[in-house]
N, CA, C and O atoms as CSV, one atom per row, in Angstrom:
chain,resi,resn,atom,element,x,y,z
A,1,MET,N,N,50.822,46.387,152.991
A,1,MET,CA,C,51.388,47.717,152.922
A,1,MET,C,C,50.881,48.536,154.109
A,1,MET,O,O,49.678,48.758,154.244
A,2,GLY,N,N,51.795,48.982,154.962
A,2,GLY,CA,C,51.411,49.733,156.147
A,2,GLY,C,C,51.103,51.182,155.826
A,2,GLY,O,O,51.345,51.672,154.723
A,3,LEU,N,N,50.563,51.844,156.832
A,3,LEU,CA,C,50.191,53.252,156.682
A,3,LEU,C,C,51.407,54.127,156.370
A,3,LEU,O,O,51.324,55.036,155.544
A,4,SER,N,N,52.538,53.852,157.032
A,4,SER,CA,C,53.707,54.701,156.819
A,4,SER,C,C,54.242,54.567,155.398
A,4,SER,O,O,54.733,55.548,154.840
A,5,SER,N,N,54.163,53.397,154.805
A,5,SER,CA,C,54.653,53.266,153.425
A,5,SER,C,C,53.723,53.994,152.462
A,5,SER,O,O,54.181,54.523,151.449
A,6,ASN,N,N,52.408,54.032,152.761
A,6,ASN,CA,C,51.484,54.833,151.952
A,6,ASN,C,C,51.815,56.314,152.068
A,6,ASN,O,O,51.813,57.038,151.072
A,7,ALA,N,N,52.097,56.756,153.281
A,7,ALA,CA,C,52.443,58.162,153.512
A,7,ALA,C,C,53.729,58.510,152.769
A,7,ALA,O,O,53.831,59.581,152.171
A,8,ASN,N,N,54.713,57.606,152.804
A,8,ASN,CA,C,55.972,57.837,152.089
A,8,ASN,C,C,55.750,57.906,150.586
A,8,ASN,O,O,56.357,58.724,149.894
A,9,LYS,N,N,54.865,57.029,150.081
A,9,LYS,CA,C,54.582,57.012,148.650
A,9,LYS,C,C,53.913,58.332,148.225
A,9,LYS,O,O,54.241,58.897,147.182
A,10,LEU,N,N,52.971,58.811,149.052
A,10,LEU,CA,C,52.321,60.090,148.763
A,10,LEU,C,C,53.335,61.230,148.748
A,10,LEU,O,O,53.296,62.099,147.877
A,11,LYS,N,N,54.236,61.215,149.713
A,11,LYS,CA,C,55.270,62.244,149.780
A,11,LYS,C,C,56.148,62.212,148.539
A,11,LYS,O,O,56.489,63.258,147.987
A,12,ALA,N,N,56.509,61.024,148.104
A,12,ALA,CA,C,57.347,60.892,146.916
A,12,ALA,C,C,56.595,61.366,145.672
A,12,ALA,O,O,57.186,61.987,144.789
A,13,GLU,N,N,55.292,61.076,145.602
A,13,GLU,CA,C,54.497,61.546,144.461
A,13,GLU,C,C,54.432,63.074,144.449
A,13,GLU,O,O,54.535,63.695,143.391
A,14,GLU,N,N,54.260,63.677,145.630
A,14,GLU,CA,C,54.283,65.140,145.734
A,14,GLU,C,C,55.637,65.671,145.267
A,14,GLU,O,O,55.710,66.647,144.520
A,15,ALA,N,N,56.703,65.016,145.718
A,15,ALA,CA,C,58.058,65.451,145.370
A,15,ALA,C,C,58.279,65.423,143.860
A,15,ALA,O,O,59.003,66.262,143.323
A,16,LEU,N,N,57.663,64.468,143.178
A,16,LEU,CA,C,57.806,64.413,141.715
A,16,LEU,C,C,57.143,65.614,141.042
A,16,LEU,O,O,57.600,66.069,139.993
A,17,LYS,N,N,56.065,66.129,141.644
A,17,LYS,CA,C,55.386,67.309,141.087
A,17,LYS,C,C,56.289,68.546,141.149
A,17,LYS,O,O,56.158,69.460,140.334
A,18,TRP,N,N,57.195,68.564,142.115
A,18,TRP,CA,C,58.081,69.716,142.263
A,18,TRP,C,C,58.982,69.867,141.040
A,18,TRP,O,O,59.458,70.962,140.741
A,19,ARG,N,N,59.208,68.769,140.344
A,19,ARG,CA,C,60.063,68.771,139.162
A,19,ARG,C,C,59.396,69.518,137.999
A,19,ARG,O,O,60.085,70.023,137.113
A,20,THR,N,N,58.050,69.591,137.997
A,20,THR,CA,C,57.338,70.181,136.860
A,20,THR,C,C,57.555,71.688,136.742
A,20,THR,O,O,57.566,72.223,135.633
A,21,SER,N,N,57.729,72.380,137.875
A,21,SER,CA,C,58.041,73.811,137.807
A,21,SER,C,C,58.555,74.304,139.151
A,21,SER,O,O,58.254,73.745,140.206
A,22,PHE,N,N,59.334,75.363,139.074
A,22,PHE,CA,C,59.862,75.985,140.281
A,22,PHE,C,C,58.711,76.512,141.143
A,22,PHE,O,O,58.758,76.441,142.371
A,23,GLN,N,N,57.678,77.042,140.479
A,23,GLN,CA,C,56.505,77.568,141.183
A,23,GLN,C,C,55.817,76.459,141.988
A,23,GLN,O,O,55.408,76.685,143.127
A,24,ASN,N,N,55.690,75.266,141.402
A,24,ASN,CA,C,55.099,74.123,142.115
A,24,ASN,C,C,55.906,73.785,143.361
A,24,ASN,O,O,55.342,73.479,144.412
A,25,LEU,N,N,57.209,73.840,143.240
A,25,LEU,CA,C,58.080,73.554,144.378
A,25,LEU,C,C,57.831,74.554,145.505
A,25,LEU,O,O,57.647,74.165,146.658
A,26,LEU,N,N,57.826,75.843,145.166
A,26,LEU,CA,C,57.651,76.875,146.198
A,26,LEU,C,C,56.249,76.890,146.785
A,26,LEU,O,O,56.059,77.288,147.934
A,27,ALA,N,N,55.266,76.458,146.000
A,27,ALA,CA,C,53.874,76.480,146.456
A,27,ALA,C,C,53.569,75.358,147.446
A,27,ALA,O,O,52.572,75.425,148.165
A,28,HIS,N,N,54.406,74.343,147.491
A,28,HIS,CA,C,54.176,73.196,148.373
A,28,HIS,C,C,55.011,73.347,149.640
A,28,HIS,O,O,56.225,73.537,149.572
A,29,LYS,N,N,54.360,73.261,150.786
A,29,LYS,CA,C,55.035,73.463,152.078
A,29,LYS,C,C,56.274,72.580,152.227
A,29,LYS,O,O,57.339,73.067,152.607
A,30,ASP,N,N,56.141,71.280,151.928
A,30,ASP,CA,C,57.288,70.369,152.050
A,30,ASP,C,C,58.353,70.662,151.002
A,30,ASP,O,O,59.549,70.522,151.259
A,31,GLY,N,N,57.898,71.076,149.804
A,31,GLY,CA,C,58.839,71.418,148.745
A,31,GLY,C,C,59.676,72.620,149.123
A,31,GLY,O,O,60.891,72.635,148.927
A,32,LEU,N,N,59.011,73.630,149.669
A,32,LEU,CA,C,59.701,74.835,150.114
A,32,LEU,C,C,60.705,74.487,151.217
A,32,LEU,O,O,61.825,74.999,151.244
A,33,CYS,N,N,60.285,73.622,152.108
A,33,CYS,CA,C,61.137,73.192,153.221
A,33,CYS,C,C,62.375,72.442,152.685
A,33,CYS,O,O,63.494,72.690,153.132
A,34,ALA,N,N,62.166,71.543,151.742
A,34,ALA,CA,C,63.275,70.779,151.154
A,34,ALA,C,C,64.217,71.709,150.387
A,34,ALA,O,O,65.437,71.569,150.472
A,35,PHE,N,N,63.652,72.651,149.643
A,35,PHE,CA,C,64.465,73.584,148.868
A,35,PHE,C,C,65.293,74.470,149.801
A,35,PHE,O,O,66.466,74.741,149.541
A,36,ARG,N,N,64.665,74.913,150.885
A,36,ARG,CA,C,65.388,75.737,151.870
A,36,ARG,C,C,66.554,74.934,152.466
A,36,ARG,O,O,67.661,75.454,152.610
A,37,ALA,N,N,66.299,73.671,152.807
A,37,ALA,CA,C,67.359,72.818,153.361
A,37,ALA,C,C,68.507,72.676,152.358
A,37,ALA,O,O,69.677,72.694,152.738
A,38,PHE,N,N,68.162,72.534,151.082
A,38,PHE,CA,C,69.172,72.449,150.034
A,38,PHE,C,C,69.989,73.747,149.971
A,38,PHE,O,O,71.216,73.703,149.884
A,39,LEU,N,N,69.311,74.902,150.013
A,39,LEU,CA,C,70.015,76.184,149.953
A,39,LEU,C,C,70.917,76.381,151.177
A,39,LEU,O,O,72.003,76.949,151.069
A,40,VAL,N,N,70.463,75.912,152.328
A,40,VAL,CA,C,71.297,75.979,153.531
A,40,VAL,C,C,72.587,75.192,153.277
A,40,VAL,O,O,73.676,75.648,153.625
A,41,SER,N,N,72.456,74.014,152.671
A,41,SER,CA,C,73.635,73.185,152.392
A,41,SER,C,C,74.563,73.853,151.383
A,41,SER,O,O,75.757,73.554,151.346
A,42,GLU,N,N,74.032,74.740,150.576
A,42,GLU,CA,C,74.835,75.479,149.583
A,42,GLU,C,C,75.233,76.870,150.068
A,42,GLU,O,O,75.837,77.638,149.319
A,43,TYR,N,N,74.906,77.193,151.289
A,43,TYR,CA,C,75.197,78.506,151.871
A,43,TYR,C,C,74.560,79.647,151.064
A,43,TYR,O,O,75.155,80.714,150.915
A,44,SER,N,N,73.349,79.414,150.546
A,44,SER,CA,C,72.664,80.488,149.816
A,44,SER,C,C,71.209,80.629,150.263
A,44,SER,O,O,70.342,81.015,149.479
A,45,GLU,N,N,70.959,80.314,151.523
A,45,GLU,CA,C,69.609,80.374,152.071
A,45,GLU,C,C,69.032,81.786,152.052
A,45,GLU,O,O,67.813,81.957,152.065
A,46,GLU,N,N,69.907,82.809,152.021
A,46,GLU,CA,C,69.413,84.194,152.025
A,46,GLU,C,C,68.486,84.458,150.839
A,46,GLU,O,O,67.602,85.309,150.930
A,47,ASN,N,N,68.675,83.743,149.727
A,47,ASN,CA,C,67.828,83.967,148.552
A,47,ASN,C,C,66.365,83.636,148.836
A,47,ASN,O,O,65.481,84.447,148.559
A,48,ILE,N,N,66.108,82.457,149.385
A,48,ILE,CA,C,64.716,82.062,149.660
A,48,ILE,C,C,64.161,82.893,150.820
A,48,ILE,O,O,62.977,83.231,150.829
A,49,THR,N,N,65.000,83.220,151.784
A,49,THR,CA,C,64.552,84.024,152.914
A,49,THR,C,C,64.136,85.418,152.437
A,49,THR,O,O,63.118,85.953,152.876
A,50,PHE,N,N,64.932,85.999,151.538
A,50,PHE,CA,C,64.598,87.302,150.963
A,50,PHE,C,C,63.299,87.207,150.156
A,50,PHE,O,O,62.417,88.055,150.289
A,51,TYR,N,N,63.189,86.180,149.325
A,51,TYR,CA,C,61.989,85.995,148.499
A,51,TYR,C,C,60.733,85.920,149.377
A,51,TYR,O,O,59.731,86.576,149.093
A,52,LEU,N,N,60.795,85.123,150.434
A,52,LEU,CA,C,59.647,84.965,151.340
A,52,LEU,C,C,59.359,86.246,152.125
A,52,LEU,O,O,58.200,86.558,152.397
A,53,ALA,N,N,60.407,86.986,152.490
A,53,ALA,CA,C,60.211,88.272,153.179
A,53,ALA,C,C,59.473,89.243,152.257
A,53,ALA,O,O,58.626,90.012,152.714
A,54,CYS,N,N,59.790,89.209,150.966
A,54,CYS,CA,C,59.092,90.064,149.990
A,54,CYS,C,C,57.636,89.638,149.832
A,54,CYS,O,O,56.750,90.485,149.720
A,55,GLU,N,N,57.385,88.334,149.822
A,55,GLU,CA,C,56.006,87.841,149.729
A,55,GLU,C,C,55.193,88.322,150.928
A,55,GLU,O,O,54.052,88.761,150.783
A,56,ASP,N,N,55.794,88.234,152.108
A,56,ASP,CA,C,55.134,88.705,153.326
A,56,ASP,C,C,54.919,90.224,153.256
A,56,ASP,O,O,53.854,90.726,153.615
A,57,TYR,N,N,55.922,90.929,152.799
A,57,TYR,CA,C,55.863,92.395,152.694
A,57,TYR,C,C,54.677,92.835,151.831
A,57,TYR,O,O,53.994,93.804,152.160
A,58,LYS,N,N,54.436,92.129,150.736
A,58,LYS,CA,C,53.349,92.491,149.807
A,58,LYS,C,C,51.969,92.380,150.448
A,58,LYS,O,O,51.008,92.978,149.963
A,59,THR,N,N,51.867,91.620,151.534
A,59,THR,CA,C,50.564,91.451,152.194
A,59,THR,C,C,50.355,92.477,153.313
A,59,THR,O,O,49.313,92.479,153.968
A,60,THR,N,N,51.342,93.344,153.529
A,60,THR,CA,C,51.266,94.343,154.596
A,60,THR,C,C,50.230,95.411,154.259
A,60,THR,O,O,50.276,96.020,153.190
A,61,LYS,N,N,49.314,95.627,155.167
A,61,LYS,CA,C,48.209,96.581,154.930
A,61,LYS,C,C,48.541,97.981,155.446
A,61,LYS,O,O,48.220,98.976,154.796
A,62,SER,N,N,49.166,98.057,156.580
A,62,SER,CA,C,49.414,99.341,157.237
A,62,SER,C,C,50.606,100.075,156.617
A,62,SER,O,O,51.669,99.488,156.417
A,63,THR,N,N,50.419,101.355,156.317
A,63,THR,CA,C,51.479,102.168,155.710
A,63,THR,C,C,52.681,102.307,156.643
A,63,THR,O,O,53.828,102.274,156.196
A,64,SER,N,N,52.416,102.462,157.926
A,64,SER,CA,C,53.533,102.601,158.864
A,64,SER,C,C,54.336,101.298,158.944
A,64,SER,O,O,55.560,101.327,159.068
A,65,LYS,N,N,53.648,100.169,158.875
A,65,LYS,CA,C,54.347,98.875,158.886
A,65,LYS,C,C,55.155,98.687,157.599
A,65,LYS,O,O,56.242,98.109,157.620
A,66,LEU,N,N,54.611,99.185,156.471
A,66,LEU,CA,C,55.335,99.091,155.194
A,66,LEU,C,C,56.707,99.735,155.327
A,66,LEU,O,O,57.715,99.161,154.915
A,67,CYS,N,N,56.739,100.929,155.905
A,67,CYS,CA,C,57.998,101.654,156.069
A,67,CYS,C,C,59.002,100.878,156.915
A,67,CYS,O,O,60.162,100.728,156.530
A,68,SER,N,N,58.558,100.390,158.056
A,68,SER,CA,C,59.487,99.688,158.939
A,68,SER,C,C,59.916,98.342,158.341
A,68,SER,O,O,61.080,97.960,158.457
A,69,LYS,N,N,58.986,97.620,157.702
A,69,LYS,CA,C,59.338,96.338,157.082
A,69,LYS,C,C,60.289,96.553,155.904
A,69,LYS,O,O,61.241,95.794,155.719
A,70,ALA,N,N,60.024,97.591,155.111
A,70,ALA,CA,C,60.874,97.887,153.947
A,70,ALA,C,C,62.306,98.169,154.401
A,70,ALA,O,O,63.266,97.668,153.817
A,71,LYS,N,N,62.428,98.969,155.437
A,71,LYS,CA,C,63.745,99.320,155.973
A,71,LYS,C,C,64.459,98.064,156.467
A,71,LYS,O,O,65.648,97.875,156.208
A,72,LYS,N,N,63.729,97.210,157.177
A,72,LYS,CA,C,64.309,95.983,157.723
A,72,LYS,C,C,64.786,95.054,156.591
A,72,LYS,O,O,65.891,94.516,156.655
A,73,ILE,N,N,63.956,94.871,155.564
A,73,ILE,CA,C,64.322,94.012,154.433
A,73,ILE,C,C,65.553,94.583,153.723
A,73,ILE,O,O,66.483,93.851,153.386
A,74,TYR,N,N,65.545,95.894,153.503
A,74,TYR,CA,C,66.671,96.533,152.824
A,74,TYR,C,C,67.965,96.332,153.620
A,74,TYR,O,O,68.994,95.952,153.062
A,75,GLU,N,N,67.900,96.588,154.908
A,75,GLU,CA,C,69.103,96.480,155.754
A,75,GLU,C,C,69.593,95.043,155.883
A,75,GLU,O,O,70.796,94.802,155.987
A,76,GLU,N,N,68.665,94.090,155.878
A,76,GLU,CA,C,69.060,92.690,156.053
A,76,GLU,C,C,69.565,92.038,154.765
A,76,GLU,O,O,70.458,91.193,154.814
A,77,PHE,N,N,69.000,92.423,153.600
A,77,PHE,CA,C,69.291,91.694,152.370
A,77,PHE,C,C,69.909,92.508,151.229
A,77,PHE,O,O,70.584,91.932,150.375
A,78,ILE,N,N,69.701,93.816,151.188
A,78,ILE,CA,C,70.074,94.576,149.986
A,78,ILE,C,C,71.224,95.540,150.194
A,78,ILE,O,O,72.064,95.695,149.308
A,79,ASP,N,N,71.281,96.186,151.335
A,79,ASP,CA,C,72.342,97.139,151.631
A,79,ASP,C,C,73.705,96.489,151.367
A,79,ASP,O,O,73.858,95.278,151.523
A,80,SER,N,N,74.686,97.291,150.969
A,80,SER,CA,C,75.987,96.726,150.588
A,80,SER,C,C,76.696,95.974,151.725
A,80,SER,O,O,77.519,95.098,151.458
A,81,ASP,N,N,76.393,96.298,152.964
A,81,ASP,CA,C,76.989,95.528,154.062
A,81,ASP,C,C,75.924,94.747,154.843
A,81,ASP,O,O,76.053,94.519,156.046
A,82,ALA,N,N,74.879,94.348,154.127
A,82,ALA,CA,C,73.787,93.583,154.751
A,82,ALA,C,C,74.308,92.236,155.250
A,82,ALA,O,O,75.139,91.611,154.592
A,83,PRO,N,N,73.820,91.782,156.424
A,83,PRO,CA,C,74.293,90.504,156.971
A,83,PRO,C,C,73.928,89.293,156.099
A,83,PRO,O,O,74.632,88.283,156.119
A,84,ARG,N,N,72.830,89.393,155.333
A,84,ARG,CA,C,72.404,88.277,154.477
A,84,ARG,C,C,72.221,88.793,153.044
A,84,ARG,O,O,71.208,88.534,152.395
A,85,GLU,N,N,73.221,89.520,152.580
A,85,GLU,CA,C,73.138,90.205,151.288
A,85,GLU,C,C,72.857,89.232,150.139
A,85,GLU,O,O,73.534,88.216,149.983
A,86,VAL,N,N,71.838,89.571,149.339
A,86,VAL,CA,C,71.521,88.775,148.149
A,86,VAL,C,C,72.290,89.347,146.963
A,86,VAL,O,O,72.706,90.506,146.972
A,87,ASN,N,N,72.469,88.518,145.952
A,87,ASN,CA,C,73.275,88.876,144.792
A,87,ASN,C,C,72.453,89.670,143.776
A,87,ASN,O,O,71.761,89.094,142.936
A,88,LEU,N,N,72.538,90.990,143.863
A,88,LEU,CA,C,71.812,91.865,142.937
A,88,LEU,C,C,72.798,92.762,142.208
A,88,LEU,O,O,73.833,93.145,142.752
A,89,ASP,N,N,72.458,93.093,140.961
A,89,ASP,CA,C,73.302,94.017,140.214
A,89,ASP,C,C,73.139,95.435,140.778
A,89,ASP,O,O,72.186,95.733,141.498
A,90,HIS,N,N,74.079,96.277,140.432
A,90,HIS,CA,C,74.116,97.646,140.963
A,90,HIS,C,C,72.838,98.428,140.634
A,90,HIS,O,O,72.308,99.145,141.483
A,91,GLU,N,N,72.346,98.285,139.397
A,91,GLU,CA,C,71.154,99.029,138.973
A,91,GLU,C,C,69.932,98.641,139.810
A,91,GLU,O,O,69.171,99.506,140.245
A,92,THR,N,N,69.752,97.344,140.029
A,92,THR,CA,C,68.606,96.863,140.822
A,92,THR,C,C,68.707,97.365,142.256
A,92,THR,O,O,67.718,97.789,142.852
A,93,ARG,N,N,69.914,97.308,142.794
A,93,ARG,CA,C,70.155,97.770,144.164
A,93,ARG,C,C,69.811,99.268,144.283
A,93,ARG,O,O,69.134,99.682,145.225
A,94,THR,N,N,70.280,100.061,143.328
A,94,THR,CA,C,70.038,101.509,143.320
A,94,THR,C,C,68.549,101.814,143.146
A,94,THR,O,O,67.994,102.663,143.844
A,95,PHE,N,N,67.916,101.114,142.212
A,95,PHE,CA,C,66.481,101.293,141.953
A,95,PHE,C,C,65.668,100.977,143.210
A,95,PHE,O,O,64.743,101.710,143.560
A,96,THR,N,N,66.018,99.888,143.878
A,96,THR,CA,C,65.300,99.476,145.088
A,96,THR,C,C,65.506,100.500,146.206
A,96,THR,O,O,64.567,100.837,146.926
A,97,LYS,N,N,66.730,100.988,146.345
A,97,LYS,CA,C,67.002,101.988,147.379
A,97,LYS,C,C,66.158,103.246,147.128
A,97,LYS,O,O,65.614,103.831,148.065
A,98,LYS,N,N,66.054,103.656,145.863
A,98,LYS,CA,C,65.242,104.826,145.486
A,98,LYS,C,C,63.772,104.578,145.841
A,98,LYS,O,O,63.089,105.479,146.328
A,99,ASN,N,N,63.286,103.351,145.596
A,99,ASN,CA,C,61.896,102.992,145.914
A,99,ASN,C,C,61.584,103.161,147.398
A,99,ASN,O,O,60.443,103.441,147.766
A,100,LEU,N,N,62.579,102.994,148.237
A,100,LEU,CA,C,62.364,103.049,149.683
A,100,LEU,C,C,62.104,104.464,150.191
A,100,LEU,O,O,61.686,104.649,151.334
A,101,GLU,N,N,62.351,105.455,149.348
A,101,GLU,CA,C,62.053,106.830,149.755
A,101,GLU,C,C,60.548,107.002,149.967
A,101,GLU,O,O,60.118,107.769,150.828
A,102,GLN,N,N,59.761,106.288,149.181
A,102,GLN,CA,C,58.294,106.263,149.305
A,102,GLN,C,C,57.849,104.802,149.215
A,102,GLN,O,O,57.354,104.383,148.168
A,103,PRO,N,N,58.012,104.012,150.289
A,103,PRO,CA,C,57.728,102.572,150.197
A,103,PRO,C,C,56.276,102.255,149.802
A,103,PRO,O,O,55.326,102.808,150.355
A,104,THR,N,N,56.145,101.364,148.844
A,104,THR,CA,C,54.841,100.832,148.439
A,104,THR,C,C,54.971,99.311,148.441
A,104,THR,O,O,56.074,98.787,148.595
A,105,VAL,N,N,53.865,98.602,148.274
A,105,VAL,CA,C,53.927,97.130,148.283
A,105,VAL,C,C,54.755,96.584,147.119
A,105,VAL,O,O,55.167,95.424,147.150
A,106,THR,N,N,55.005,97.399,146.097
A,106,THR,CA,C,55.753,96.914,144.931
A,106,THR,C,C,57.228,97.313,144.939
A,106,THR,O,O,57.939,97.021,143.977
A,107,CYS,N,N,57.704,97.967,145.988
A,107,CYS,CA,C,59.062,98.512,145.939
A,107,CYS,C,C,60.169,97.454,145.843
A,107,CYS,O,O,61.289,97.780,145.451
A,108,PHE,N,N,59.879,96.196,146.191
A,108,PHE,CA,C,60.897,95.146,146.074
A,108,PHE,C,C,60.658,94.231,144.875
A,108,PHE,O,O,61.380,93.250,144.694
A,109,ASP,N,N,59.657,94.539,144.058
A,109,ASP,CA,C,59.291,93.636,142.957
A,109,ASP,C,C,60.453,93.305,142.022
A,109,ASP,O,O,60.654,92.140,141.680
A,110,LEU,N,N,61.216,94.310,141.608
A,110,LEU,CA,C,62.324,94.069,140.691
A,110,LEU,C,C,63.385,93.188,141.350
A,110,LEU,O,O,63.834,92.207,140.757
A,111,ALA,N,N,63.783,93.531,142.560
A,111,ALA,CA,C,64.798,92.756,143.276
A,111,ALA,C,C,64.305,91.323,143.522
A,111,ALA,O,O,65.058,90.364,143.353
A,112,GLN,N,N,63.053,91.191,143.917
A,112,GLN,CA,C,62.494,89.862,144.171
A,112,GLN,C,C,62.468,89.045,142.892
A,112,GLN,O,O,62.783,87.855,142.903
A,113,SER,N,N,62.095,89.676,141.796
A,113,SER,CA,C,62.047,88.996,140.510
A,113,SER,C,C,63.435,88.504,140.092
A,113,SER,O,O,63.572,87.398,139.571
A,114,LYS,N,N,64.456,89.322,140.320
A,114,LYS,CA,C,65.836,88.927,139.972
A,114,LYS,C,C,66.278,87.724,140.806
A,114,LYS,O,O,66.906,86.804,140.283
A,115,ILE,N,N,65.955,87.728,142.088
A,115,ILE,CA,C,66.350,86.623,142.967
A,115,ILE,C,C,65.549,85.362,142.626
A,115,ILE,O,O,66.089,84.257,142.669
A,116,TYR,N,N,64.274,85.520,142.291
A,116,TYR,CA,C,63.447,84.382,141.865
A,116,TYR,C,C,64.077,83.736,140.626
A,116,TYR,O,O,64.230,82.516,140.566
A,117,THR,N,N,64.440,84.563,139.638
A,117,THR,CA,C,65.045,84.049,138.404
A,117,THR,C,C,66.372,83.363,138.699
A,117,THR,O,O,66.663,82.302,138.145
A,118,LEU,N,N,67.170,83.964,139.565
A,118,LEU,CA,C,68.444,83.354,139.957
A,118,LEU,C,C,68.206,81.963,140.559
A,118,LEU,O,O,68.888,81.003,140.201
A,119,MET,N,N,67.243,81.866,141.466
A,119,MET,CA,C,66.950,80.564,142.091
A,119,MET,C,C,66.411,79.578,141.057
A,119,MET,O,O,66.794,78.408,141.047
A,120,GLU,N,N,65.517,80.059,140.185
A,120,GLU,CA,C,64.886,79.188,139.196
A,120,GLU,C,C,65.891,78.657,138.179
A,120,GLU,O,O,65.845,77.482,137.814
A,121,LYS,N,N,66.796,79.517,137.723
A,121,LYS,CA,C,67.738,79.133,136.662
A,121,LYS,C,C,69.001,78.464,137.212
A,121,LYS,O,O,69.643,77.679,136.514
A,122,ASP,N,N,69.351,78.773,138.446
A,122,ASP,CA,C,70.620,78.307,138.987
A,122,ASP,C,C,70.442,77.252,140.093
A,122,ASP,O,O,70.935,76.131,139.969
A,123,CYS,N,N,69.743,77.613,141.160
A,123,CYS,CA,C,69.611,76.723,142.328
A,123,CYS,C,C,68.633,75.569,142.083
A,123,CYS,O,O,68.908,74.431,142.464
A,124,TYR,N,N,67.505,75.857,141.454
A,124,TYR,CA,C,66.459,74.850,141.230
A,124,TYR,C,C,66.968,73.643,140.427
A,124,TYR,O,O,66.727,72.509,140.841
A,125,PRO,N,N,67.668,73.844,139.285
A,125,PRO,CA,C,68.183,72.671,138.560
A,125,PRO,C,C,69.159,71.842,139.409
A,125,PRO,O,O,69.166,70.614,139.328
A,126,ARG,N,N,69.984,72.523,140.225
A,126,ARG,CA,C,70.904,71.780,141.106
A,126,ARG,C,C,70.131,71.035,142.186
A,126,ARG,O,O,70.498,69.922,142.563
A,127,PHE,N,N,69.056,71.652,142.684
A,127,PHE,CA,C,68.207,70.998,143.688
A,127,PHE,C,C,67.642,69.689,143.124
A,127,PHE,O,O,67.641,68.665,143.808
A,128,LEU,N,N,67.161,69.726,141.873
A,128,LEU,CA,C,66.561,68.534,141.261
A,128,LEU,C,C,67.573,67.403,141.075
A,128,LEU,O,O,67.187,66.239,140.964
A,129,LYS,N,N,68.861,67.738,141.041
A,129,LYS,CA,C,69.915,66.717,140.896
A,129,LYS,C,C,70.529,66.338,142.241
A,129,LYS,O,O,71.372,65.444,142.313
A,130,SER,N,N,70.106,67.018,143.305
A,130,SER,CA,C,70.714,66.804,144.621
A,130,SER,C,C,70.284,65.475,145.233
A,130,SER,O,O,69.215,64.950,144.925
A,131,THR,N,N,71.138,64.942,146.106
A,131,THR,CA,C,70.792,63.698,146.803
A,131,THR,C,C,69.564,63.909,147.676
A,131,THR,O,O,68.755,62.998,147.846
A,132,LEU,N,N,69.426,65.101,148.225
A,132,LEU,CA,C,68.256,65.411,149.059
A,132,LEU,C,C,66.967,65.157,148.264
A,132,LEU,O,O,66.059,64.482,148.749
A,133,TYR,N,N,66.892,65.695,147.049
A,133,TYR,CA,C,65.693,65.522,146.216
A,133,TYR,C,C,65.595,64.088,145.688
A,133,TYR,O,O,64.515,63.497,145.700
A,134,LEU,N,N,66.692,63.539,145.234
A,134,LEU,CA,C,66.665,62.187,144.664
A,134,LEU,C,C,66.248,61.146,145.710
A,134,LEU,O,O,65.544,60.189,145.389
A,135,ASP,N,N,66.679,61.334,146.943
A,135,ASP,CA,C,66.268,60.414,148.021
A,135,ASP,C,C,64.763,60.457,148.244
A,135,ASP,O,O,64.136,59.429,148.502
A,136,LEU,N,N,64.182,61.659,148.142
A,136,LEU,CA,C,62.724,61.773,148.307
A,136,LEU,C,C,61.975,61.028,147.214
A,136,LEU,O,O,60.974,60.363,147.480
A,137,THR,N,N,62.460,61.139,145.990
A,137,THR,CA,C,61.737,60.541,144.854
A,137,THR,C,C,62.056,59.062,144.674
A,137,THR,O,O,61.290,58.342,144.034
A,138,LYS,N,N,63.163,58.601,145.222
A,138,LYS,CA,C,63.562,57.194,145.090
A,138,LYS,C,C,62.510,56.246,145.649
A,138,LYS,O,O,62.365,55.117,145.181
A,139,GLN,N,N,61.776,56.719,146.657
A,139,GLN,CA,C,60.778,55.884,147.313
A,139,GLN,C,C,59.720,55.413,146.320
A,139,GLN,O,O,59.108,54.367,146.538
A,140,LEU,N,N,59.490,56.142,145.253
A,140,LEU,CA,C,58.498,55.739,144.255
A,140,LEU,C,C,58.929,54.491,143.506
A,140,LEU,O,O,58.103,53.650,143.150
A,141,ALA,N,N,60.239,54.377,143.267
A,141,ALA,CA,C,60.753,53.245,142.501
A,141,ALA,C,C,60.653,51.936,143.273
A,141,ALA,O,O,60.590,50.862,142.674
A,142,SER,N,N,60.639,52.022,144.598
A,142,SER,CA,C,60.614,50.783,145.398
A,142,SER,C,C,59.221,50.216,145.564
A,142,SER,O,O,59.048,49.182,146.209
């Protein structure tokens, strides 16, 4: 058994852990990468991009940066004519817009939570059935 087959087996074992929870998938660098590739194939990559932008936003220390980052996230993902608009209900969109009047690290929490749930309940189960994911895990059977 060569080194590359050991590496492939380890990768496949990691990939099987992604099945245990959506959080496990997102927490693993390769899992996140595979999930993003899957969303690209489904033309819904804006969901993971928005989620990750919110994660980054929460780590922002400077108040002035919070304002500019909040505006950028809103314009890119939430505004009604946003180039990468995520699927949010009217109430969440309105609530988030109101939060931007005084941006805090939590101003996108509701919107992020809705998109996380959408990915977890809708995209994640399809990802687990996708050829992309099945090909990764097939290596274990061989």
